[in-house]
C-alpha positions in Angstrom: -186.9 210.6 -19.4 -183.0 210.8 -19.9 -182.6 212.2 -16.3 -184.7 209.4 -15.0 -182.9 206.8 -17.1 -179.3 208.3 -15.9 -180.4 208.5 -12.3 -181.5 204.7 -12.3 -178.2 203.9 -13.8 -176.3 205.5 -11.2 -178.5 204.0 -8.4 -177.7 200.5 -9.9 -174.1 201.1 -10.4 -173.8 202.3 -6.6 -175.4 199.0 -5.3 -173.4 196.9 -7.3 -170.1 198.5 -6.1 -171.5 198.4 -2.4 -172.4 194.7 -2.9 -168.8 194.0 -4.2 -167.2 196.3 -1.4 -168.9 194.3 1.5 -168.0 190.7 0.1 -166.8 188.7 2.8 -164.6 185.8 3.2 -164.9 182.1 2.9 -164.5 179.8 5.7 -163.4 176.1 4.5 -164.2 173.4 7.1 -162.9 169.9 7.0 -163.9 166.9 9.2 -162.0 163.9 8.4 -162.5 161.6 11.4 -166.3 160.4 10.7 -167.1 156.9 11.9 -169.2 156.2 8.9 -170.5 157.0 5.7 -174.1 157.0 6.9 -176.4 160.1 7.1 -175.0 163.5 6.6 -172.9 166.3 8.4 -174.7 169.7 9.2 -172.9 172.5 10.2 -173.9 175.8 11.4 -172.0 179.3 11.2 -172.8 181.2 14.5 -172.5 184.6 16.3 -172.9 184.9 19.9 -176.5 185.6 19.6 -177.4 182.5 17.7 -175.0 180.0 19.3 -177.1 177.0 21.0 -180.2 178.9 20.4 -181.1 177.7 16.9 -180.0 177.6 13.4 -177.0 179.6 12.6 -176.4 182.6 10.3 -175.5 180.3 7.5 -176.2 176.6 7.5 -174.6 173.6 5.4 -175.0 170.0 5.1 -173.0 167.4 3.1 -172.8 163.7 2.4 -169.9 162.0 3.5 -167.4 160.1 1.5 -164.7 157.9 2.9 -165.1 159.4 6.5 -164.7 163.0 5.5 -166.6 166.2 4.5 -165.5 169.4 3.3 -167.9 172.6 3.7 -167.4 176.0 2.9 -169.3 179.2 4.5 -169.0 182.0 1.9 -169.2 185.5 2.0 -168.8 185.9 5.7 -168.1 189.6 7.1 -165.7 190.2 9.7 -166.4 189.6 13.2 -166.7 186.9 15.9 -168.1 183.4 15.1 -168.2 179.7 16.0 -169.2 176.8 14.0 -171.2 173.6 15.3 -171.2 170.5 13.6 -173.2 167.3 13.9 -173.1 163.8 12.3 -176.7 163.1 11.5 -176.5 159.6 11.4 -180.3 159.2 10.8 -181.0 162.3 8.9 -183.6 163.5 11.2 -182.1 167.1 11.3 -181.6 167.2 14.8 -179.3 165.8 17.6 -180.5 162.5 19.0 -179.8 161.8 22.8 -179.3 158.6 25.0 -181.7 157.7 27.7 -179.2 159.4 30.0 -179.2 162.7 28.3 -175.9 162.4 26.5 -175.6 162.9 22.8 -176.0 159.7 20.7 -174.6 161.3 17.7 -171.1 162.7 17.0 -170.5 166.5 17.2 -168.0 169.0 17.0 -167.1 172.7 17.2 -164.5 175.1 16.2 -161.8 175.2 18.6 -162.0 171.5 19.2 -163.0 172.1 22.7 -164.5 168.6 23.9 -164.5 169.3 27.8 -167.7 168.0 29.4 -170.9 169.8 29.6 -172.5 171.8 26.7 -170.5 173.8 24.0 -170.0 177.5 24.8 -169.2 180.3 22.4 -166.0 181.3 24.3 -164.2 178.1 23.6 -165.4 177.9 20.0 -165.0 181.6 18.9 -162.7 182.5 16.4 -162.1 185.9 14.5 -162.9 186.5 10.7 -160.9 189.2 9.2 -160.3 189.9 5.6 -158.5 186.6 4.6 -160.1 183.3 3.9 -160.0 181.0 6.8 -159.3 177.0 6.8 -160.5 175.1 9.8 -160.2 171.4 11.0 -163.0 170.2 13.3 -162.9 167.0 15.0 -165.8 164.8 16.3 
């Protein structure tokens, strides 16, 4: 019985130490040019595989105060990522479009590339290493 208890104790200690070793960094995102406090801002942290293909690997939302939000993605492992953000003015959890197909709600992405056409991962991509990151995204 002592052997089993000792083995289980060592197993749990190794799991806890592995979890501490794989702790990632925080990515703090500030958006401070929001046109109104109506609705909410939603943001997704994406890999190249999830970019423009659905939810991100982490998804956050925040109410808006004085035209500004601050969101923090936590425990992000090193790698290449992009962030997509949306001012969901009517809180329907999706992008709304005008009759001509243009977005009716403000959006932004890491890299702040606002060229015509849909966002692409290459222009929004940033690298995560071992230090926390602070980004400003503009709508």
